[in-house]
C-alpha positions as CSV (number, residue, x, y, z in Angstrom):
1,C,0.0,0.0,0.0
2,S,2.8,2.4,0.9
3,F,4.5,2.1,-2.5
4,I,1.2,2.8,-4.3
5,F,0.6,5.7,-2.1
6,F,4.1,7.1,-2.7
7,L,3.6,6.8,-6.5
8,S,0.2,8.5,-6.2
9,A,1.7,11.4,-4.4
10,Q,4.2,12.2,-7.2
11,S,3.2,15.2,-9.4
12,N,4.8,13.7,-12.5
13,I,5.7,10.1,-13.1
14,P,7.9,9.8,-16.1
15,K,7.0,6.7,-18.1
16,P,7.6,5.6,-21.6
17,L,4.3,4.8,-23.4
18,P,4.9,2.6,-26.4
19,F,1.2,2.1,-26.7
20,A,-2.0,3.9,-25.6
21,H,-3.3,3.1,-22.1
22,Q,-0.2,1.3,-21.0
23,D,-0.7,2.8,-17.6
24,K,-3.8,0.6,-17.2
25,L,-1.7,-2.5,-17.4
26,F,0.6,-1.1,-14.6
27,H,-2.5,-0.4,-12.5
28,A,-3.9,-3.9,-13.1
29,G,-0.5,-5.5,-12.2
30,A,0.0,-3.4,-9.0
31,Y,-3.5,-4.0,-7.7
32,G,-3.4,-7.6,-8.7
33,L,-0.3,-7.9,-6.4
34,L,-2.1,-6.0,-3.7
35,A,-5.0,-8.4,-3.9
36,F,-2.7,-11.3,-3.7
37,I,-1.1,-9.9,-0.5
38,A,-4.5,-9.0,0.9
39,L,-5.7,-12.6,0.2
40,G,-2.8,-14.0,2.1
41,Y,-3.7,-11.8,5.1
42,F,-7.5,-12.5,5.0
43,A,-7.0,-16.2,4.5
44,Q,-5.1,-16.3,7.8
45,V,-7.6,-14.1,9.6
46,L,-10.9,-15.3,8.2
47,G,-10.0,-18.9,7.3
48,R,-12.7,-19.6,4.7
49,A,-11.9,-19.2,1.1
50,R,-15.0,-17.3,0.0
51,R,-14.8,-14.9,2.8
52,A,-11.1,-14.3,2.3
53,L,-11.5,-13.8,-1.5
54,F,-14.4,-11.4,-0.9
55,A,-12.6,-9.4,1.8
56,A,-9.4,-9.2,-0.4
57,L,-11.5,-7.9,-3.3
58,I,-13.4,-5.3,-1.2
59,F,-10.2,-4.1,0.5
60,T,-8.4,-3.7,-2.9
61,V,-11.3,-1.9,-4.6
62,L,-11.7,0.4,-1.6
63,Y,-8.0,1.2,-1.7
64,A,-8.2,1.9,-5.4
65,I,-11.0,4.3,-4.8
66,S,-9.2,6.1,-2.0
67,D,-6.0,6.2,-4.1
68,E,-7.8,8.0,-6.9
69,W,-9.4,10.4,-4.4
70,H,-5.9,11.0,-3.0
71,Q,-4.6,11.7,-6.6
72,S,-7.3,14.4,-7.1
73,F,-5.5,16.5,-4.5
74,V,-2.0,16.1,-6.0
75,V,-0.9,18.9,-8.3
76,G,-0.5,17.6,-11.9
77,R,-2.6,14.5,-11.2
78,E,-6.2,13.7,-11.6
79,A,-8.6,11.0,-10.5
80,D,-9.6,8.6,-13.3
81,M,-12.5,6.2,-13.2
82,L,-10.7,4.0,-15.8
83,D,-7.8,3.6,-13.4
84,I,-10.3,2.3,-10.8
85,L,-11.7,-0.1,-13.4
86,A,-8.2,-1.3,-14.3
87,D,-7.3,-1.7,-10.6
88,T,-10.5,-3.8,-10.1
89,V,-9.9,-5.9,-13.2
90,G,-6.3,-6.6,-12.0
91,A,-7.6,-7.6,-8.5
92,L,-10.3,-9.8,-9.9
93,L,-7.9,-11.5,-12.3
94,A,-5.3,-12.2,-9.5
95,L,-8.0,-13.5,-7.1
96,W,-9.6,-15.7,-9.8
97,L,-6.1,-17.2,-10.6
98,M,-5.5,-17.8,-6.9
99,S,-8.9,-19.5,-6.5
100,Y,-8.4,-21.5,-9.7
101,F,-4.9,-22.7,-8.8
102,R,-5.3,-22.9,-5.0
103,E,-4.5,-26.6,-5.1
104,A,-1.2,-26.0,-6.8
105,P,1.7,-27.0,-4.5
106,Y,3.3,-23.6,-4.3
107,I,0.2,-21.6,-3.9
108,S,-1.3,-24.0,-1.2
109,K,1.9,-23.5,0.8
110,V,1.8,-19.7,0.5
111,I,-1.9,-19.2,1.1
112,K,-4.1,-21.6,2.9
113,L,-7.5,-21.4,1.3
114,R,-10.1,-23.7,2.8
């Protein structure tokens, strides 16, 4: 969360854009990773797979909304609903992959989903 917050607080982030909307892929990747980390936490706290997946999704989407709201106060930045959409898609994709592959040896050792 702190790395995302740090990047959001920057007035200008230099980035090469070889194609349009490349930043949406960065958003999806970052929030997919955040959802993965959140799932690990909620799986330990809540125990049940559905509850942990739902809690991780809600947490990630709420953080995405608060991040865009935060950006609206940063000079040179603006809030973008498409960024929230990309964040949500990244989180959904990561959580779906974790749910689909939860029986894989590596994933089942990292995150205990019951």
